[in-house]
N, C-alpha and C positions, 0 to 999 in steps of 0.2 A: 553199749556205748562204744563209740569208735576210739581207737588208740591213736592219738596224734602227738608226736614228739617234735619239738623245736630243738634242733641241734646247732649249737653255736660254740664259740670259744676261740682260743688263740691260734694264730697261723702256725702250721706245722705240728699241731697237737694231735693229729690223727682223725680229724673230722671226715676227710674224704674216704679213708679206709673204713671208718665206722659206717658211713653211708653205704658203701658197697656190701659190707657184712649184713647190715640191716635189710638191704634189698634182697640178699640171698635168703633172709629169714621171712620174706613175704611182705615187706613194707613197700608202699609206693613212695618213691623218693623224689623230691624236687630240690635242686641245688641252687645256691646263690639267690635266695628269695629277697627281693627288695622289701625293707620294713613296711613301706606304705601299702604293699599288696597283701600283707600277712593276713589281715582279717578276712578279706575277700576269699583268699585261698582256703582258709579254715572253713568258711561257710560252704564253698563249693565241694570240699571233701565231705562235709557233713551231709550234703544233699545228694552225693553220688553213691548209689547203692552198691556199686562194684568195688568201691574202696573201703576196706575194713580198718586198715591201719596205714598211717602215713608218717613220713619224716620230712620236715622242712628245714633245710640248712640255710643259716644266715650267718654272715661274718663280715669282717672288715673290708672284703673285696668291694662291697657296695659302698659308694661314697657317703650315702646318707646314714649308714650304720653308726658311724662315729658320733653323730650329733643327736640322734633321736631313738636309737635302738632300745636303750634302757627304759625309757618312758613308754614306748609302744609295747614292749614285752610285759611290763608291769600291768598295763591296762588289759592286755590280752589274757594274762593269767587270771585277772579279776573277772573278766567277762566270759571266758571259756575255761571253766575249772577242770574240764577233762583233758586239757592240753598240758603236757609236761615239758619243762625246759631243762635240757641237759647241757652242761658247760664242760668243754674239754680243755685241759691244761697240761703243761709239762714244765719242768724247771728250766731256767734260762740256759744252763750248760747243755742240756739235751736238745733244746730248740736250736741253739747255735750249731751243734753237731749235725742235726738233720738238714738245716739249710745249707751247710757247707758240703754235705754229701750229695745233695740233689742239685746244687748250684743254681737254684731258683731264687729270684729276687724276693725280698720280703715285701708284702703289699704296702707297708708303710713308707716305702721309698718314694712313692708318688707324692707324699705329703712332706717328707723330710729327706730330700735326696742327698744331703751332705753328711748324714749321720751314719755311724757304724752299725753293723748288724746287731751288736749287743745293745746299743742305744735304742734301735728300732724295736727290739723285743721288749725292752723295759718300758718304752712308751706305750706299746700296744697293751701290755699287762695293766698299766695304770688306767688307760682309757676304758678297758673292759671290766674293771673292778665293779662298777655298779651293776653290770649284767651278771657277773659271777655271784654277787651277793643275793640275787633274787632267784637263782637257779634252784630247781628241785633236786638236781643231782649234779655233783661235781666229780668228773672222772679224770684222774691224774694218770696220764699214759707214759710218764717218764721211764718206767721200767718195763713197759709192755712192747713186745713185738706184735706183728699182725695176727699171729695165731693166738697169743695171749688175749689180745683185744677181742677177737671173735668169741673166745670162751667166756670172757667177762660179760660181753653183751648178752649172750645166751643166758648166763647166770642171773643177770639183772632182770631180764624179761621173764624168767621163770619164777624167781623168788622175790623180786621187788628190790633186792639190793645184793651187791657182791659179797662173797664170803672173804673176809680179810685173811691173807696168807702171811704168817709171821715167820721169819727166819732168824734164828740166833746163830751167828757165824763166828767161829774161832779162826784166828790168823796169827801169823808172826810178823812183827813190825819190820824185821830184817828183809822181808819179801814185799814190803809195801802195803799200804792200806787198801782194802778191797773197794773197787769202784762202786759196787752195789750197796755199800754201807750207808744207811740213813743216819745212824747214831753210832759213835765209836767210844768204847770204854777201854782205857789203858790200865792193865793190871800188872804191869812190870814191877810194881813196888811190893808185890806180895812175895813171901818166901818161895824160893825156887826149888822144886823137887829135882831139878837137873843136877844139883850138887849133892844129892843123897844117892850114894852108889847103887843101892838096891832099887831105887825108883827111876834112875836115869833111863834104862831101856824101855820103860813103860810109857803110857800116855795118859792124858787126863780122863780118858774113858775107863781107866782101871780104878777099881774101888780103893786100892791102896793109896793112889795119888790123891783122890778126893778126900779120903780120911785124913791124910797128912795135912792138906791145906785147911781143912775145917778145924784143926786143932788151934788155929791162930785166930784171935779176935778180929784182926784186920780183914781176914777173909770173910768171916761171918758178917761184919759190918758192911763190907763192900757188896756182898750179895743183897743185903737188906736195902742199901741205897739204890742199887741198880734196879731191883724189883719195884721199889717205890716209884722210880722214874718210869719204868715200863708200864706199870699199872695206871699211872696218871696219863701217859701220852697215848696209849693204844685206843681208848675210846674216842679221842679227838682225831686220830688218824682215820678211824672208821667214819666219823662224822664228815670229815673233809673229802671222803670218797676214795681214799687210798685202797688199792687192791693188794699191794705187796709192801711190806715194811721189813727192813733188816736191821737188827741190832748186832753190831760187830764187837767182839771182845778180843783184844790183842795182848799178847805177851811177846817176849823176844823172838822165840823160834816157832811158836804156835804148836807146841807139843804137850805141855803139861798144864800150866796155870789157865791159859785162855780156854783150852779144851774142857778142863774140869768145870770151870764156871759156866761155859756155854751149855754143857750138859745139864747142870743144876738149874740154870735160868730157864732153859727151854721146858724142862719138866714142870717147873712152877707155873710158867705162862700157860701151858696146856691145861693144867688143873684150874687155873683162875679164869681162863677164857675158853670154855669148851665149845663155843660156837665158832671159834677161829681154827683154821688149819695151821698147825705149828710144826716147823721143821728145825732140826739142828744140823748144822753143816760145819765140817772141819776142813778148811781149805787146804792146809798143808798135808792132810791125810787123804785128800780127794774123796771124802765121804759125806754123804747127805742122806738123811732119812726123815720120815715123818714121825713125830712124837705121838705115841698112843697113850691115852690116860687109862 
């Protein structure tokens, strides 16, 4: 059976880069397909013995896409079960950054010329929601550069789904919240080993610091609450198509409390989710490593 992927999604989310990578992986690619021609193209590909796998890119550049894409795609998925629909997305802040860097106009400007870039992105997201809801795979490229995207596409094509990469990151609030953080936990309320003379020169990677913190019920309760949240959210992040997720733990300086809790959380996540790649990172120590179970 031929492998046919319909690739769609938000403007600036990486569809063009994905198409180039997929072309390098042997796919026959057609860009900016009008929705009304989709069925005929699928039939032509099916009838062409020289094409084994193909990618058809559809998006808001085509004027008719706004009004009839969702209905057409729903019917295509029903009538051509071998065809898969991939939807590319990224968060609003990242899309604004990408459009600002490239200085290209947003495609929605032709419909709403008086709106700001932020408003245009929000409008497109709303219009594309029905398409996103019927997608077989949602790929969030917010944290991906072009090399990450290529690796991810290879992974999806070889295994059927990406392996979620989880980072538990410690940091100090005095140096700012990490831009890569998807969730932030503030542990500055916990007892501070900094004020214990023999612990001050150590960090949260040291057993003595961890044992000191675990003496306190508030530390044990905090770990329990954070782990409950992580265990609850990770399966949904995977379902949403996330490739990378970062849980950040912050204390004042990023030396003791946040480091110790990040170590313990990362170890527990790796045990609970053996199918995910888990990393622990200590920003202030410039250290990152994979957690082995």
